[in-house]
N, C-alpha and C positions, 0 to 999 in steps of 0.2 A: 274235265279236261276240255280245252277249246279245240275246235276242229282246225286242221291246217288250212292255210290259204290254198285255194284251188286256182291254178293257172291254166291247166290243161283240160280240154273237153275230152273226157275219157271215151265217150261213144265215137266221136269223130276220129280220134286216134286209132281206136280198135278197127274201125272200118278201113282206114287208109293203110294200116299195117297188114291187114288181112288181104286187101287188094294187091299190095306190093308182093306179099308172099306167093299169091296165086300166079303172078306174072314173072316170078323168078327172083324177086328181091332186089333187083337193080344191080348196078356195078359192084364188084366185090373188092375193089382195091383197098378200101378202109378196113373191111372185115378181115381180109387176108393179112394186112399189116399188123392188126391187133392180135390175131391168132398166132402169128409168128413171134410177136413179142411175149405173149403168154407162155409159149413153149420155152423161150429163152429165160424168162423170169422164174418159171418153175424149175428149170434145170439148175438154178443157183441154190436150191435147197435139196438136201438129201432126205428130207422127210418122205415117208410113204403115206399116201392118203387113200385108205381103203374105200371110203365112200365120198365121191366127188359129184358136185352139182354144177351144171352149166345153167346159170340163171338168166333166161330171157335173151341170150345173145342171138342176133339175127343170123340165119344160115346155120350150117353144121360145122363150121371151121373150128370153133372152140371145143365142141363135143369130140371131134376127131383128135384134137390135141390131148384131151383128157383120156380118151380111150388108149392112145398110143403111149402115154406116159407110164401107166401101171396096168399091164395086161392082167386080167383076173380081178381087178378092182371093180367095184360097182360104180358106174358113171351113168348119170341120167340128166335129162333136160327138163326145165320148167319154163313155160311161156304163157303170156297173156292171150295168145291167139288160138282160136279154134282150129281143129284139123291141121295140126302142125307136126306131122311125122311121128305120131304116137307119144309126143311129149306130154308131161303133166301140165294141164291147163290150170292156171291159178291167177289170182289178183296179186300183182306185185306189191301192193300195200297191205295185204293180209295173207302172208305166206303160210302154207298149211303144214309146216314142219314142227315136230315136237322138239323139245330141248335136247341138246347133246346127241344129235343124230348124224351130223355131217362132219367130215374131216376137212373138206375143201369146198369153197364156193367161189366160182369165177363168173363174172358178168362182163360182157363186152358190148359197148355202144347201145345200152338199153336204159340205164338208170337215169339218164337225162330226161326221160319221159315220166319221171315219178315226182309227184308234188311233195310227198312227205318223206324226204330222204332220211332225216333222223329216225323216223319210225322204222323204215326198212332196214337201216343199219342195225338198229337194236334187235330186230327180229332175226337177222342173219347171225348176229353175235349169240343170241339165245340158242339158235339151232346148231351152232358149232360145238363140237366136243372140245375139252381143254387141249390147248396147243393146236387147234384147228386154224386154218388160214383162209382169209377172205381177200380176194384180189378182184379189182374192177377197173375198167377203162370206160370213161364217159366223156362226152363232149363238154368242153369248157367255155369260158366266157368270151374268148376271142374268136370262136367259131362263127364263120359267115359274117365277120365284121364288115367286109366290103359290101355285101348285099344289104345289110342293115343300114349302113351309112347312105348308100345310094338311094334306097327307098325313102329314108327319112328326109333327105335333102329334096327329093322330087315332090314329096307330099307337102312339105312346107312351101315350096315354090308354087305348086299348081293348086293345092287345096287349102293352104293356110293352116295346116295342122298335121300331126303324125298319128298313125294308128299302129298298134302292136302287131308285128309280123314274125318275129323270131323269138324262140323260147329264151327265158332268162336263165341262161346256163350258169352253173355253179362256179365259184372261184376256188382255186386250188388251196388257198390258205384256210378258207372256210371248211372245205372237205376234211382237211387234216384235223381240225377241231371237232368235227362231227364224229370222226372215228374214235377219238378219245372220249367224247361224251357218251358214245354207245358202249364203252367198256373194252375197246380193243387195246392191246398192248403193242409196243414197238411199231407204231403207225408210221407209214412212209407215203409221201406223195411226190410225184414229179410230173413233168409236162413234156409231151411230144407234139411239136408244132409241124403240121403237114401243109404245104402249099401245093395246090392242084391248079393246073393251067387248062383253060378251056378256050375253044375257038371264039366263043361269045358267051355272054351271060345266059343265053338260052340253053346252052349245054349244061350249065350248073343247075338251072331250074328243072330241066328234064331229069337229071339225076335225083334231085330232091323228090320229085313226084314218084320216080321209080322206087325210092326207098320208103315211100309213105311218110316223108318228113316235111310235108307242106304244112301250112299254118293250121294248128289245132288249138290255139289259145282260146280260152273262154271269152276273153274280151276282144277277140278279132272282129274286124268289120264284116258284117254279113251281106253287104251290098257288093256287086261286082266291081272289080278294080277298073278305074277309068283308063281308057286307052292313052290319053294324054299323059297321065301319071306314069303308066308303065313305060311309055316311050322315053319320057324324060329320065326315069330311073335307069334305063338301059344306057342312055347317052352318058349320064354321070358315071356309071360303073365303068364304061369303056374309057372315059377321059381320065379318071383317077387311078384306075387299077389295071391298066394294060401295059404290056411289055413292048419293047421296040418292034417285035415281030407281029404285033397286033393281037396276040392272045391275052386273055384276062386271067387274073389270079383269084383264087378263092382259098381262104384259110380255114383249116380244121384243127382246132386245139384239142388234143386228146389228153385228158388228165388221168394219170395212173394213181391208184391208191391201194394200199394193202395194210392189213392189220391181223394180229393173232388173238385168238381167245386165250385168256390168261391160263398159265400153268406154272406150278412152283419151280420147275427146272429151267424156266426161261431166263435169259440174260437180264440183269437188272441194272438200271443206270446208277452210277455212283452218287452217294449222298454229297451235298454241298460241303466243302471243307475236308473231304476225305482223301484228297490227292496226296501222294507221298513226295511229289516234287513240285517246285514252284514254276509257273510259266516263265517268270523272269529269268530263272536259271537256265531253262531250256533255250531261251532266245539269246542268252549271253548279255543281258542288260541289267542295270541296277533297278531295283524296285521303284516304280514311278517315273523312270527315265523316259523321255520322249525324244526320238531321233528325227531329224529332218527327213521329210518324204524323199525317197530316191537316194539316200546316202548309201555308201557301199556296205554298211553294216546292216541295212534294213533287210530282213529275210524276204525272199521272193518265192 
């Protein structure tokens, strides 16, 4: 089996996340938003999850949601960071769980730092009992698009080329396919786009440092950033992405995904051709009839 491509410098990532944890983990507005959504999404199912895992979510927000949902259930955390509140320390790409041991796995804002997502999904699927649920929120492809574009334009203008600075975040359609490939049933993906406004791009960059989310790409440039390039990137950012009040925008795309471990009692999709009524009958049109767009009979 071939090794997955490595985009992330694991050692650099671990050091920066550990430093961020020691200093408080940075602003919590994204963590709190995701944890609130986790609570809402879990409330939509009546299933009881006796053994629940918070997989590598920064902070304790998700763990508190899991603890509050089912008093008396076993809930615990796993993290790639040392000295993190008594959590199980593990490698996210080599999870230490036996088959059929977990009923629920939730991960918040962590799996974007994994190189081998297909492998991690397969391991989570294996660890879940039949009818167990996997739910995750991770940063998607439009995250920090403004910062990425500003630095790319500045580097082309000042240095004649572009160096990699932002993680190659996953695409929502690709993630849905990976869930199916890993053996999950009833896969669901959706997107929550969050726009955060800062007084200047420096505010965004300070938050990224506080989260431990600065550049950890294997192919990152190892020489210091030139002052002229930074200054030009900040100018471009302010010119292209500022509001009338002078504040600048930063996009965070949060991709939500969920899937269930197979179980015989789960709802099954209908087989092609098994419908008992024709779509044409439901719409009140003849088979093959095409109505002009916007006509009164067109369903809305």
